[in-house]
C-alpha positions as CSV (number, residue, x, y, z in Angstrom):
1,M,-12.6,-90.6,-53.5
2,F,-16.2,-91.7,-51.7
3,V,-17.2,-94.4,-49.8
4,D,-20.5,-96.8,-49.9
5,V,-22.2,-97.7,-46.8
6,F,-24.2,-100.8,-46.8
7,I,-26.2,-101.0,-43.6
8,C,-27.9,-105.0,-43.2
9,D,-29.6,-103.1,-40.0
10,C,-29.4,-101.0,-37.5
11,H,-27.2,-101.9,-35.0
12,H,-24.4,-103.3,-37.9
13,V,-22.5,-102.1,-41.0
14,L,-22.5,-104.8,-43.9
15,A,-19.7,-103.7,-45.5
16,L,-17.9,-100.2,-46.0
17,H,-15.6,-100.0,-49.3
18,L,-13.7,-97.5,-51.8
19,H,-14.4,-97.0,-54.8
20,L,-14.1,-94.2,-57.6
21,R,-17.8,-93.0,-58.2
22,V,-19.6,-90.0,-60.1
23,S,-22.9,-89.9,-59.2
24,S,-25.7,-87.6,-57.2
25,C,-28.1,-88.5,-54.2
26,L,-31.5,-88.1,-53.9
27,P,-33.0,-85.2,-52.1
28,G,-31.4,-85.8,-48.2
29,Q,-29.1,-87.5,-49.1
30,G,-25.0,-87.3,-49.6
31,W,-22.0,-89.0,-49.7
32,I,-18.8,-89.4,-47.2
33,P,-15.9,-88.1,-48.2
34,A,-13.6,-91.5,-47.3
35,S,-10.9,-88.9,-45.7
36,L,-13.7,-87.9,-43.3
37,L,-14.7,-91.4,-42.7
38,P,-12.8,-92.2,-39.4
39,L,-13.8,-89.1,-37.7
40,L,-17.5,-89.5,-38.7
41,L,-17.5,-93.6,-37.8
42,P,-17.6,-93.1,-33.9
43,V,-20.7,-90.6,-33.8
44,L,-22.9,-91.6,-37.1
45,P,-26.5,-92.5,-35.9
46,W,-26.4,-95.9,-36.3
47,H,-30.3,-96.4,-34.4
48,T,-31.6,-94.8,-38.1
49,C,-31.4,-97.1,-40.8
50,W,-30.8,-95.7,-44.3
51,P,-32.6,-97.7,-46.8
52,V,-30.8,-96.5,-50.1
53,A,-27.7,-98.0,-50.8
54,G,-24.6,-95.9,-51.6
55,C,-25.9,-93.0,-50.0
56,I,-25.7,-91.5,-46.3
57,Q,-29.1,-90.2,-46.1
58,H,-30.2,-87.6,-43.5
59,R,-34.5,-86.8,-43.1
60,T,-35.8,-84.0,-45.4
61,T,-38.6,-82.0,-45.7
62,C,-41.6,-83.2,-48.0
63,V,-44.1,-81.3,-49.3
64,D,-47.1,-82.2,-50.7
65,L,-47.7,-83.1,-54.3
66,H,-49.2,-80.1,-56.4
67,L,-49.3,-81.6,-60.2
68,R,-52.1,-82.0,-62.3
69,T,-50.4,-84.5,-64.5
70,C,-50.0,-86.0,-61.3
71,A,-52.6,-86.0,-59.5
72,D,-53.4,-89.7,-59.2
73,A,-50.1,-90.9,-58.3
74,M,-49.9,-93.3,-55.0
75,Y,-48.3,-90.8,-52.6
76,N,-49.2,-86.8,-51.9
77,H,-46.0,-85.7,-51.1
78,T,-42.5,-84.9,-52.7
79,A,-39.4,-83.1,-52.4
80,F,-37.3,-80.5,-53.9
81,P,-34.7,-80.5,-55.0
82,T,-35.8,-83.2,-57.7
83,P,-33.7,-85.7,-59.3
84,L,-33.8,-83.5,-62.3
85,E,-32.5,-80.8,-60.4
86,H,-35.9,-78.4,-60.4
87,R,-36.2,-76.6,-57.0
88,S,-40.2,-75.4,-57.4
89,W,-43.1,-75.8,-58.9
90,E,-42.8,-73.5,-61.2
91,A,-39.3,-75.5,-63.0
92,V,-41.2,-78.1,-63.2
93,E,-44.5,-77.6,-64.5
94,S,-42.7,-75.6,-67.1
95,S,-40.2,-77.5,-68.1
96,P,-40.5,-80.3,-71.4
97,E,-40.2,-83.4,-69.1
98,Y,-43.5,-82.3,-67.2
99,M,-45.1,-80.5,-70.6
100,L,-44.4,-84.1,-72.2
101,L,-45.9,-86.3,-69.8
102,G,-48.9,-84.2,-70.1
103,V,-49.4,-85.4,-73.7
104,L,-48.1,-88.6,-74.3
105,H,-51.8,-90.1,-74.5
106,F,-52.2,-87.8,-77.0
107,L,-48.8,-88.7,-79.0
108,L,-49.0,-92.3,-78.1
109,E,-52.5,-92.6,-79.2
110,G,-53.6,-93.9,-75.9
111,Q,-51.0,-96.9,-75.9
112,C,-49.0,-97.1,-72.6
113,N,-51.3,-95.0,-71.0
114,P,-51.6,-94.1,-67.8
115,D,-47.9,-96.1,-67.4
116,L,-45.8,-93.8,-68.5
117,R,-47.3,-90.9,-67.0
118,L,-47.1,-92.7,-63.4
119,L,-43.4,-93.8,-64.3
120,G,-42.5,-90.1,-65.2
121,C,-44.3,-88.8,-61.9
122,A,-42.1,-90.8,-59.8
123,V,-38.6,-89.1,-61.5
124,L,-40.2,-85.2,-61.9
125,A,-42.0,-85.2,-58.4
126,P,-39.8,-87.9,-56.2
127,R,-42.3,-89.8,-53.2
128,C,-41.0,-88.6,-50.1
129,Q,-42.4,-90.2,-47.4
130,G,-41.7,-89.8,-43.4
131,G,-38.6,-87.2,-44.1
132,H,-36.9,-89.6,-46.8
133,V,-36.9,-90.1,-50.3
134,R,-37.7,-92.9,-52.2
135,R,-36.8,-94.1,-56.0
136,P,-39.2,-96.6,-58.2
137,C,-37.9,-99.9,-59.3
138,R,-35.9,-100.6,-62.0
139,H,-37.6,-103.5,-62.9
140,V,-40.5,-101.9,-63.7
141,C,-39.1,-99.6,-65.6
142,E,-37.1,-101.9,-67.5
143,N,-40.9,-104.1,-68.4
144,L,-42.5,-100.6,-69.4
145,R,-40.1,-99.4,-71.9
146,E,-39.9,-103.2,-73.6
147,A,-43.1,-102.7,-73.6
148,C,-43.5,-99.7,-74.8
149,K,-40.3,-98.3,-76.7
150,P,-42.2,-99.6,-80.3
151,A,-45.0,-96.8,-79.6
152,F,-42.1,-94.5,-79.5
153,D,-40.9,-95.3,-82.4
154,A,-43.8,-95.3,-84.4
155,I,-43.9,-91.8,-83.9
156,D,-40.1,-91.5,-84.3
157,M,-39.1,-90.0,-81.4
158,A,-36.8,-90.9,-78.5
159,W,-37.2,-93.2,-75.2
160,P,-37.1,-90.2,-73.0
161,Y,-33.8,-89.9,-71.2
162,F,-35.7,-89.0,-67.6
163,L,-36.8,-92.8,-68.1
164,D,-33.3,-94.2,-68.0
165,C,-33.7,-97.2,-66.1
166,A,-30.1,-97.7,-65.0
167,H,-30.0,-93.6,-63.2
168,Y,-33.0,-93.1,-62.1
169,F,-34.7,-96.0,-60.5
170,A,-33.4,-98.6,-57.9
171,Q,-33.1,-101.9,-57.3
172,E,-35.7,-103.7,-55.0
173,E,-33.2,-104.3,-52.1
174,E,-32.3,-100.6,-52.5
175,G,-36.0,-100.4,-51.1
176,C,-37.3,-98.9,-54.6
177,Y,-41.3,-99.3,-54.6
178,D,-43.6,-99.8,-58.0
179,P,-45.5,-96.0,-59.3
180,L,-47.7,-98.8,-60.8
181,E,-49.0,-100.6,-58.0
182,Q,-52.1,-98.8,-58.0
183,L,-53.3,-100.1,-61.6
184,R,-53.6,-103.0,-60.2
185,G,-54.7,-101.8,-56.5
186,D,-58.2,-103.5,-55.8
187,L,-58.3,-105.6,-58.7
188,D,-56.4,-108.4,-56.5
189,V,-59.0,-107.7,-53.7
190,E,-60.3,-110.7,-53.1
191,E,-64.0,-109.8,-53.4
192,V,-65.8,-111.6,-50.2
193,L,-68.8,-113.3,-50.7
194,P,-71.6,-113.2,-48.1
195,S,-71.1,-115.9,-46.1
196,G,-73.6,-118.9,-46.5
197,L,-73.4,-118.6,-50.0
198,P,-72.4,-121.5,-52.3
199,S,-69.0,-121.0,-54.5
200,T,-71.6,-121.4,-57.9
201,F,-73.6,-118.0,-56.4
202,I,-73.8,-115.6,-59.5
203,R,-74.1,-112.0,-58.1
204,F,-77.1,-110.6,-61.0
205,A,-75.4,-107.2,-61.0
206,H,-74.3,-104.2,-62.8
207,H,-70.6,-104.7,-62.1
208,P,-67.9,-101.3,-61.9
209,Y,-64.3,-102.2,-63.7
210,A,-62.8,-103.5,-60.6
211,Q,-65.5,-105.7,-59.8
212,M,-65.4,-107.3,-63.4
213,V,-61.8,-107.7,-62.7
214,R,-62.1,-109.4,-59.4
215,V,-64.9,-111.7,-60.2
216,L,-63.0,-112.9,-64.1
217,K,-60.2,-113.3,-62.4
218,R,-61.3,-115.6,-59.1
219,T,-63.1,-117.7,-61.5
220,A,-59.9,-118.0,-63.3
221,V,-58.9,-119.3,-59.8
222,R,-62.1,-121.3,-59.5
223,C,-61.5,-123.5,-62.8
224,P,-57.7,-123.3,-63.2
225,Q,-57.5,-126.6,-65.2
226,V,-60.1,-124.9,-67.7
227,A,-59.7,-121.7,-67.3
228,K,-57.4,-118.3,-67.7
229,T,-57.1,-114.3,-67.9
230,Y,-55.4,-112.4,-70.3
231,S,-55.4,-109.4,-71.6
232,I,-55.5,-108.1,-74.7
233,G,-54.5,-104.5,-75.0
234,R,-55.2,-101.3,-72.8
235,S,-58.5,-98.5,-73.1
236,F,-57.4,-95.1,-74.1
237,D,-57.4,-94.1,-70.4
238,G,-55.4,-97.4,-69.7
239,K,-58.0,-100.0,-68.4
240,D,-56.8,-103.5,-68.9
241,L,-59.2,-105.0,-72.1
242,L,-59.4,-108.3,-69.7
243,V,-60.4,-111.5,-71.7
244,I,-61.8,-115.1,-69.8
245,E,-60.4,-117.9,-71.6
246,F,-62.1,-121.2,-71.2
247,S,-60.3,-124.4,-73.0
248,G,-59.2,-128.2,-72.0
249,R,-55.3,-126.4,-71.7
250,P,-56.2,-123.1,-71.1
251,G,-53.3,-120.9,-73.0
252,Q,-53.0,-122.5,-76.2
253,H,-54.4,-123.6,-79.2
254,E,-54.9,-127.2,-79.9
255,L,-54.8,-129.0,-83.0
256,M,-58.0,-128.7,-85.1
257,E,-60.0,-127.1,-81.4
258,P,-62.2,-124.4,-82.8
259,E,-61.5,-120.4,-81.4
260,V,-64.9,-118.5,-80.4
261,K,-65.1,-115.2,-78.7
262,L,-67.7,-113.1,-77.3
263,I,-67.8,-109.5,-77.4
264,G,-69.7,-107.2,-75.2
265,N,-69.9,-103.6,-74.0
266,I,-68.5,-102.0,-77.3
267,H,-70.2,-99.3,-76.9
268,G,-70.1,-98.0,-73.4
269,N,-73.8,-97.5,-72.7
270,E,-74.5,-100.6,-74.1
271,V,-73.8,-102.7,-70.8
272,A,-76.1,-105.9,-70.9
273,G,-73.8,-108.0,-73.1
274,R,-71.2,-107.3,-70.3
275,E,-73.2,-108.3,-67.5
276,M,-74.1,-111.3,-69.7
277,L,-70.3,-112.4,-70.7
278,I,-69.9,-112.0,-66.8
279,Y,-72.5,-114.2,-65.8
280,L,-71.9,-116.9,-68.5
281,A,-67.6,-116.9,-67.2
282,Q,-68.9,-117.7,-63.8
283,Y,-72.1,-120.2,-65.4
284,L,-69.3,-122.0,-67.5
285,C,-66.8,-122.7,-64.1
286,S,-70.0,-123.6,-61.8
287,E,-71.4,-126.2,-64.1
288,Y,-67.9,-127.5,-65.2
289,L,-67.5,-128.1,-61.6
290,L,-70.5,-129.5,-60.9
291,G,-70.1,-132.0,-63.7
292,N,-72.4,-130.8,-66.0
293,P,-71.9,-133.3,-69.4
294,R,-72.8,-130.1,-72.0
295,I,-70.2,-127.6,-70.4
296,Q,-67.6,-130.5,-70.0
297,R,-68.1,-131.2,-73.7
298,L,-68.1,-127.6,-75.0
299,I,-65.6,-126.8,-72.9
300,N,-63.4,-129.5,-73.6
301,T,-64.1,-129.2,-77.6
302,T,-63.8,-125.9,-77.8
303,R,-61.4,-122.6,-76.6
304,I,-63.5,-119.6,-75.8
305,H,-62.7,-116.1,-75.4
306,L,-64.8,-113.9,-73.0
307,L,-64.3,-110.1,-73.6
308,P,-66.9,-108.5,-71.3
309,S,-66.3,-105.0,-71.7
310,M,-64.4,-103.3,-74.9
311,N,-64.9,-100.2,-74.2
312,P,-64.7,-99.7,-70.4
313,D,-64.2,-95.8,-70.4
314,G,-67.2,-95.2,-71.9
315,Y,-68.8,-97.5,-69.4
316,E,-67.5,-95.6,-66.7
317,V,-69.0,-92.1,-68.1
318,A,-72.7,-93.9,-68.7
319,A,-72.8,-95.7,-64.9
320,A,-71.8,-92.6,-63.4
321,E,-75.6,-91.6,-65.7
322,G,-76.2,-94.5,-63.7
323,A,-79.3,-96.9,-64.6
324,G,-82.2,-95.5,-66.0
325,Y,-81.1,-92.2,-65.9
326,N,-78.4,-93.0,-68.6
327,G,-79.1,-91.3,-72.1
328,W,-78.7,-92.8,-75.7
329,T,-75.5,-91.8,-76.2
330,S,-74.0,-90.9,-72.8
331,G,-70.9,-93.1,-72.7
332,R,-71.3,-94.8,-76.6
333,Q,-67.8,-93.7,-77.3
334,N,-64.8,-94.3,-76.2
335,A,-62.6,-91.7,-74.2
336,Q,-60.6,-90.1,-77.4
337,N,-65.3,-89.9,-78.4
338,L,-64.3,-92.4,-81.1
339,D,-67.3,-94.9,-82.0
340,L,-65.7,-98.4,-82.0
341,N,-68.4,-100.0,-84.3
342,R,-67.3,-97.2,-86.9
343,N,-63.5,-97.2,-86.0
344,F,-62.6,-100.4,-88.0
345,P,-60.9,-100.1,-92.0
346,D,-63.8,-99.5,-94.4
347,L,-63.0,-103.1,-96.1
348,T,-66.3,-103.7,-97.3
349,S,-66.3,-100.8,-100.2
350,E,-62.6,-102.6,-101.3
351,Y,-64.6,-105.8,-101.4
352,Y,-67.5,-104.1,-103.6
353,R,-64.9,-102.9,-106.2
354,L,-62.9,-106.9,-106.3
355,A,-66.2,-108.8,-106.7
356,S,-66.8,-106.9,-109.9
357,T,-63.7,-108.3,-111.4
358,R,-64.0,-112.4,-112.0
359,G,-61.4,-114.3,-111.0
360,V,-60.2,-112.1,-108.1
361,R,-59.9,-113.3,-104.0
362,T,-62.4,-111.0,-102.7
363,D,-61.5,-112.5,-99.2
364,H,-58.8,-111.4,-96.4
365,I,-58.8,-108.5,-97.6
366,P,-55.4,-106.3,-96.1
367,I,-56.0,-103.0,-94.2
368,S,-54.7,-100.1,-96.3
369,E,-52.2,-97.9,-95.6
370,Y,-53.6,-94.7,-95.6
371,Y,-56.5,-95.7,-92.7
372,W,-53.8,-95.9,-89.9
373,W,-53.5,-91.8,-90.6
374,G,-56.8,-91.5,-89.4
375,K,-57.6,-92.1,-85.6
376,V,-57.8,-95.1,-84.3
377,A,-58.2,-96.2,-81.3
378,P,-55.8,-98.4,-79.3
379,E,-59.0,-100.9,-78.5
380,T,-59.7,-101.1,-82.1
381,K,-56.0,-102.0,-82.1
382,A,-56.4,-104.5,-79.5
383,I,-59.2,-106.4,-81.1
384,M,-57.4,-106.1,-85.4
385,K,-54.0,-107.6,-83.4
386,W,-55.6,-110.4,-81.3
387,I,-58.1,-111.5,-84.5
388,Q,-54.9,-111.7,-86.2
389,T,-52.9,-113.6,-84.0
390,T,-56.0,-116.1,-82.7
391,P,-57.5,-118.7,-85.5
392,F,-61.2,-117.4,-84.5
393,V,-63.6,-119.5,-86.8
394,L,-66.8,-117.3,-85.0
395,S,-67.7,-114.2,-82.5
396,A,-71.0,-112.6,-81.5
397,S,-70.8,-108.9,-80.7
398,L,-73.5,-108.0,-78.2
399,H,-75.1,-104.6,-78.6
400,G,-78.2,-102.8,-77.0
401,G,-80.7,-100.7,-78.3
402,D,-83.4,-103.1,-79.8
403,L,-84.2,-106.8,-79.7
404,V,-82.6,-108.7,-83.0
405,V,-79.5,-110.5,-84.3
406,S,-78.2,-108.4,-87.6
407,Y,-75.2,-109.7,-89.5
408,P,-72.9,-109.2,-92.6
409,F,-72.7,-107.0,-94.4
410,D,-73.7,-104.4,-92.7
411,F,-72.3,-101.9,-95.3
412,S,-74.9,-101.4,-98.6
413,K,-73.9,-102.1,-101.9
414,N,-74.9,-98.9,-102.8
415,P,-72.9,-96.2,-101.2
416,H,-75.8,-94.0,-101.0
417,E,-78.9,-96.1,-100.1
418,K,-79.2,-96.1,-96.4
419,K,-81.4,-99.1,-96.3
420,M,-80.2,-102.3,-98.8
421,F,-80.2,-105.6,-98.6
422,S,-76.7,-106.8,-99.3
423,P,-75.6,-110.6,-98.4
424,T,-72.3,-112.3,-97.9
425,P,-71.0,-114.9,-100.5
426,D,-71.8,-116.5,-97.1
427,E,-75.4,-115.5,-96.6
428,K,-77.0,-118.8,-95.9
429,M,-74.7,-120.0,-93.5
430,F,-75.0,-116.4,-91.5
431,K,-78.2,-116.7,-91.7
432,L,-78.1,-119.9,-89.8
433,L,-75.9,-118.5,-87.1
434,A,-78.3,-115.4,-86.8
435,R,-81.4,-118.0,-85.9
436,S,-79.2,-120.2,-84.0
437,Y,-79.6,-117.1,-81.2
438,A,-82.7,-115.6,-82.0
439,D,-84.7,-118.9,-82.2
440,V,-84.3,-120.2,-78.5
441,H,-84.3,-116.7,-77.6
442,P,-88.2,-116.5,-76.0
443,M,-88.8,-113.0,-76.1
444,M,-87.1,-113.1,-79.7
445,M,-89.7,-115.3,-81.0
446,D,-92.9,-113.3,-78.4
447,R,-95.2,-112.9,-81.2
448,S,-96.6,-110.0,-80.6
449,E,-95.4,-106.9,-82.5
450,N,-95.7,-104.2,-79.7
451,R,-92.9,-106.0,-77.7
452,C,-89.6,-104.4,-77.8
453,G,-88.1,-105.8,-81.2
454,G,-91.2,-106.6,-82.6
455,N,-90.8,-105.1,-85.7
456,F,-88.4,-107.9,-86.9
457,L,-90.8,-110.5,-85.9
458,K,-92.1,-111.0,-89.6
459,R,-88.4,-112.0,-90.4
460,G,-87.8,-114.0,-87.2
461,S,-85.7,-111.3,-85.6
462,I,-82.8,-112.1,-87.7
463,I,-82.4,-108.8,-90.1
464,N,-78.6,-108.5,-93.1
465,G,-77.1,-105.7,-91.2
466,A,-77.7,-103.1,-94.0
467,D,-80.9,-104.0,-94.5
468,W,-81.7,-102.7,-91.0
469,Y,-79.4,-99.5,-91.4
470,S,-75.9,-99.2,-93.5
471,F,-72.6,-97.7,-91.7
472,T,-68.5,-98.1,-92.8
473,G,-66.2,-99.7,-90.7
474,G,-68.0,-101.8,-88.5
475,M,-65.9,-105.1,-86.4
476,S,-68.5,-107.5,-88.2
477,D,-67.4,-106.6,-91.2
478,F,-63.6,-106.2,-91.0
479,N,-63.9,-110.1,-89.2
480,Y,-65.1,-111.4,-92.0
481,L,-63.1,-109.5,-94.9
482,H,-59.5,-109.7,-93.3
483,T,-59.8,-113.3,-91.4
484,N,-61.5,-116.3,-90.9
485,C,-63.8,-115.0,-88.3
486,F,-68.0,-115.2,-88.8
487,E,-69.7,-112.5,-87.0
488,I,-73.1,-111.8,-85.8
489,T,-74.1,-108.9,-83.9
490,V,-76.8,-109.2,-81.4
491,E,-78.9,-106.6,-80.5
492,L,-80.2,-107.8,-76.3
493,G,-83.1,-105.6,-75.7
494,C,-84.3,-102.0,-76.2
495,V,-83.0,-100.5,-72.6
496,K,-79.2,-100.2,-73.1
497,F,-78.2,-99.6,-69.2
498,P,-81.5,-101.8,-67.7
499,P,-82.1,-101.7,-64.0
500,E,-80.0,-104.1,-61.6
501,E,-83.6,-106.2,-61.1
502,A,-83.9,-106.7,-65.2
503,L,-80.6,-108.7,-64.9
504,Y,-81.6,-112.1,-63.7
505,G,-84.3,-112.1,-66.4
506,L,-81.6,-111.1,-68.9
507,W,-79.6,-114.1,-68.0
508,Q,-82.5,-116.4,-68.3
509,H,-83.2,-115.1,-71.3
510,N,-79.6,-115.4,-73.1
511,K,-78.2,-118.1,-71.2
512,E,-79.7,-120.9,-74.1
513,P,-78.8,-118.9,-76.6
514,L,-75.3,-118.0,-76.1
515,L,-74.5,-121.4,-75.2
516,N,-76.7,-122.5,-79.1
517,F,-74.7,-120.0,-80.2
518,L,-71.4,-121.2,-78.9
519,E,-72.2,-124.6,-80.2
520,M,-72.6,-123.7,-83.9
521,V,-68.6,-123.6,-84.1
522,H,-68.6,-127.1,-84.6
523,R,-70.9,-126.9,-88.0
524,G,-68.9,-127.8,-91.0
525,I,-66.0,-129.4,-91.6
526,K,-62.3,-129.0,-90.6
527,G,-59.7,-130.6,-91.3
528,V,-55.5,-130.5,-91.8
529,V,-53.6,-129.8,-95.0
530,M,-50.2,-131.0,-95.1
531,D,-47.9,-132.2,-97.8
532,K,-47.0,-135.9,-98.8
533,Y,-44.2,-136.3,-95.8
534,G,-47.1,-135.0,-93.5
535,K,-45.9,-131.7,-92.5
536,P,-48.6,-129.0,-92.1
537,V,-48.7,-126.3,-95.0
538,K,-49.8,-122.7,-93.3
539,N,-51.7,-120.2,-95.4
540,A,-52.9,-122.6,-98.0
541,R,-56.3,-122.2,-98.9
542,V,-59.8,-123.8,-98.7
543,S,-62.6,-122.9,-101.1
544,V,-66.0,-124.1,-101.8
545,K,-67.1,-124.3,-105.2
546,G,-70.2,-121.4,-105.7
547,I,-69.0,-120.1,-102.3
548,R,-66.7,-117.0,-103.5
549,H,-65.1,-116.6,-99.9
550,D,-61.7,-119.2,-98.9
551,V,-60.3,-119.8,-95.6
552,T,-57.3,-120.3,-94.9
553,T,-54.8,-122.8,-92.6
554,A,-53.6,-121.9,-89.0
555,P,-49.8,-122.3,-88.7
556,D,-50.2,-125.7,-87.8
557,G,-52.0,-126.6,-91.1
558,D,-55.3,-127.1,-89.6
559,Y,-58.6,-125.5,-90.9
560,W,-62.7,-124.9,-90.0
561,R,-65.1,-124.6,-92.1
562,L,-68.8,-123.1,-91.6
563,L,-71.2,-124.6,-94.1
564,P,-75.2,-125.1,-94.2
565,P,-76.2,-128.7,-94.7
566,G,-75.9,-129.8,-98.7
567,S,-73.5,-131.5,-100.6
568,H,-70.4,-129.0,-101.2
569,I,-67.3,-129.6,-103.7
570,V,-63.9,-128.2,-101.8
571,I,-60.5,-127.6,-103.1
572,A,-57.3,-127.1,-100.7
573,Q,-54.2,-125.1,-102.2
574,A,-51.6,-123.5,-102.1
575,P,-48.3,-122.1,-103.9
576,G,-46.4,-124.7,-105.2
577,Y,-48.6,-127.4,-104.8
578,S,-51.2,-129.1,-107.3
579,K,-55.1,-128.8,-105.7
580,V,-56.9,-131.5,-104.2
581,M,-60.1,-131.8,-104.6
582,K,-63.0,-133.7,-102.5
583,R,-67.2,-133.6,-102.1
584,V,-68.6,-133.3,-99.3
585,T,-72.1,-133.9,-97.8
586,I,-72.8,-132.0,-94.6
587,P,-76.4,-133.8,-93.1
588,L,-79.1,-131.8,-92.2
589,R,-79.1,-132.5,-88.2
590,M,-75.4,-133.3,-88.0
591,K,-74.1,-131.2,-84.9
592,R,-70.3,-131.6,-84.9
593,A,-67.9,-130.6,-87.8
594,G,-66.8,-133.6,-90.3
595,R,-63.2,-134.4,-90.7
596,V,-61.9,-133.5,-94.0
597,D,-58.1,-133.9,-94.2
598,F,-56.0,-133.0,-97.6
599,I,-52.7,-134.0,-98.8
600,L,-51.0,-132.1,-101.3
601,Q,-48.8,-133.1,-103.6
602,P,-45.9,-130.6,-104.9
603,L,-45.7,-129.6,-108.3
604,V,-43.8,-131.1,-111.1
605,M,-41.4,-128.0,-112.1
606,G,-40.1,-127.6,-115.8
607,P,-37.7,-124.9,-117.0
608,K,-38.6,-121.6,-115.5
609,K,-39.9,-119.1,-118.2
610,F,-40.1,-115.8,-117.6
611,L,-43.2,-114.1,-118.2
612,P,-44.0,-110.4,-118.0
613,G,-45.8,-110.0,-114.2
614,H,-48.0,-107.4,-112.9
615,Q,-46.5,-103.6,-112.3
616,K,-45.7,-103.5,-108.8
617,A,-48.9,-102.2,-107.2
618,V,-49.2,-98.1,-105.9
619,S,-48.7,-97.5,-102.5
620,G,-51.8,-98.0,-100.4
621,S,-52.9,-100.3,-103.6
622,Q,-52.8,-103.9,-103.8
623,D,-52.7,-106.1,-107.0
624,P,-55.7,-108.1,-106.7
625,L,-54.7,-110.7,-109.0
626,R,-51.7,-111.6,-106.3
627,E,-51.6,-113.5,-102.8
628,P,-52.7,-111.4,-100.1
629,T,-49.8,-111.4,-97.7
630,E,-50.4,-111.0,-94.0
631,P,-51.0,-107.4,-93.0
632,D,-48.9,-105.1,-91.1
633,L,-50.8,-103.7,-88.2
634,E,-48.4,-101.4,-86.9
635,P,-48.7,-97.7,-89.1
636,P,-46.7,-97.2,-92.1
637,R,-44.8,-94.5,-90.0
638,T,-43.5,-97.0,-88.0
639,R,-41.4,-97.6,-90.7
640,R,-40.5,-94.5,-91.5
641,Q,-36.6,-93.0,-92.0
642,P,-35.5,-89.7,-91.5
643,A,-36.3,-87.2,-93.8
644,A,-33.3,-86.0,-96.0
645,D,-33.3,-82.9,-95.5
646,G,-32.8,-83.4,-91.6
647,S,-36.7,-82.4,-90.9
648,K,-38.2,-82.7,-87.8
649,P,-41.4,-85.2,-86.6
650,W,-44.5,-83.4,-87.0
651,W,-44.3,-83.4,-83.2
652,W,-41.3,-81.0,-82.9
653,S,-43.2,-77.8,-83.5
654,Y,-45.6,-78.1,-80.4
655,F,-42.7,-78.6,-77.9
656,T,-40.0,-75.6,-79.0
657,S,-43.4,-73.5,-79.5
658,L,-44.5,-73.9,-75.8
659,S,-41.2,-73.9,-74.1
660,P,-37.7,-71.7,-75.1
661,Y,-35.8,-75.1,-73.9
662,K,-36.0,-77.3,-76.8
663,P,-35.9,-81.4,-76.0
664,R,-33.8,-82.1,-78.4
665,W,-33.0,-85.3,-76.7
666,L,-36.3,-86.8,-77.4
667,L,-35.0,-86.7,-81.5
668,K,-33.9,-89.9,-82.6
669,Y,-31.9,-89.1,-85.5
C-alpha cells in the first residue's frame, strides 16, 4: 500500500489518501510506503513544491542530451534512468525504440514527421529541468495518435508501446509540457511592423518559412470575416503546407460558389510564385477592407485558396544559397529528392488508351493501385487529397525559368515525341484561360523577341505543354483527368530566384493577370442538378456535346462547367434517372456564369432482365465501360491483411538485422 501526496502550494497538503497502485515514478521520484508516512510527515521538506501528482520527488542529476535523433528537441538536458529503464547513452542508442525513431520518417513516407520523433524523444530522453524530470502532455500524445495511427496501419505496424499515452505521459495539472511546442515556436510570434507604416503595408522581400506563416496568419486575423488559414498536410521535413482562403464564408463551401486555387513553389528554387501569392493574400485583405468593389465582389462570389509554398523543404535548400547564387536545380526537388511535378499519377497515358475506344468515358480516371507502390511524396499526397475533397473548378501552378503560360496536355500523345501538340477536348477553353493571364501581362505582351520568353511571342506567350516539352506525372494533367478542375501553368520569369529588388516589379507585372485569371472561374455555366422532389443529385454527370469531357456534381448537387462563348448542348444524367438536354448560348462578352439547372426524372423500371455483365476488372485495371467510382487515395497496403503463412511485414528484417532485440511490439498480428 502506497500513498499519493498532492501539494496545492508550498505550505499546504491538499489531500492524502491510501490506495493500492502498481506504477513506477520517473527518475528522481519515489513512492513512500504508507507505514512510514506518520514518521516522515513531520520532517518532509514542505518548502519544496512537488510538481508531479502521485510521486514524492527529490532532486536528480541532469545531464547533457547527446542523441543525434533528438538534437532538435526543445530542451538540452535529460536524466537516467529513463522511463524505459535505460541507464546509459549506449543503452538508449542500441535500443530498437531509438532505431525506430531514426527511420520513422522513411517508413511513413514523411507523414507525421517530425512530430512522432520529437514525441518519442520526450520518452526515450526525458526532459530534465532544475533537477526535476518533466513528463510530456497526454493530450499531445492522444491528438498525434489519432492523426498518425492510419499511417502505421498502412505499413502493418502497431502503435509503439513507448508512445502509450496513458502510461508515459501526464495530465496538464501534473505539470506536463508540450514537446511539439517548438514546431509552432516563432510561427506564433506576431511580426511587428516598423512604426508609422499603415496596416496595408506589403513588404516586398523574400519570406523564409516562419515569416511566411506569420504573414499569412496575420492577414487572416486582419480579415477574419473573409479569410482563414488551414493546413492541407505536411512536407517530408514536417513543415505545414499552409493555405490561406478568402471567401464570404471562409471554411465552408457555399452552393454554386466556384472554388479556385493558386499554387506556388512546387519547385523549391522557383520562388517568384511563392512571393506573388504572399503579396496577393495581403492585397486581397487590404483592398477588401478599403472597400475596393472589384475585390469585394470577387471574394463574395468566389472561394479562393492560395498555397504559396508546396515545397517548403526545397525552398530552404535554395534559400541557403541565396538569390542570385542559386543554381538551376538546387532545391528544385523535395527533401526526398523527388520532383513534385513529375510525382503525380500518369493518367494521360491511360487517357490516350481510352480515347481510342468510342463511347468510353475519358474523364475522372481513377488512380491505378500500382502507382502507390512507387515513391509518392507526402506533398503530392496532400495535394491529391485536397483536390478530391474540395470541388475546385480552376487552378494555376506558378513556376519560374521562362515567361510563358502553358496548358494541358503536358504529355505527348506519341510517347516517343519530345515535342508534339497534344490538346485536351477543352482546347478552346484552355486557350482562353491561358490568354486571360498572358494578354494582361505587360512583359508577356512586350514585342521584343530578345526579352525573356521572346521565343513564345509569335504564339501570344501561350503554348500547349506537350508542344513545348513532354513529360509525365504533371499536376496539371492530373487535375484535368482526375477531377473537374482545369489547371494551367504560369512561368513567371527567366530568373528562378530573383533578387529582392526585382520583387516589386514582378508584383506589378502579375497583380492584374492574377486577378483576371481568378475572375475566369465565373465563365461558362453553373447550376444545380436535382430530382423531382428538389433533392440534390450527387455525382451526376454534366456533358457537353462535342466535348468528350464531363464534369460531376458536388455533394450539394451544384456544378460548374467552364465553356467558351457560343452555342452548346448540355446534358445532365445520373444512374436511375432519365437524361435531360438543354441548348445553351454563351455571349462573347459574358463575364458571369449563366445558371442552368436540371431536374431529373426517375426511370420507369420494368421487369429486371439479367444480361451478361462485364467480368470483374483485373487488379490495377478498370472496366472502361463502367461508371468510375470515387477512388481511394490511400495505398492498397492500407487494406492488406496478414499473410496466411504468418510471414512478417516487409520492414521486419531491417530491425532484426540491426539489433539482437526483436521488437515484437511492432507486430500487429
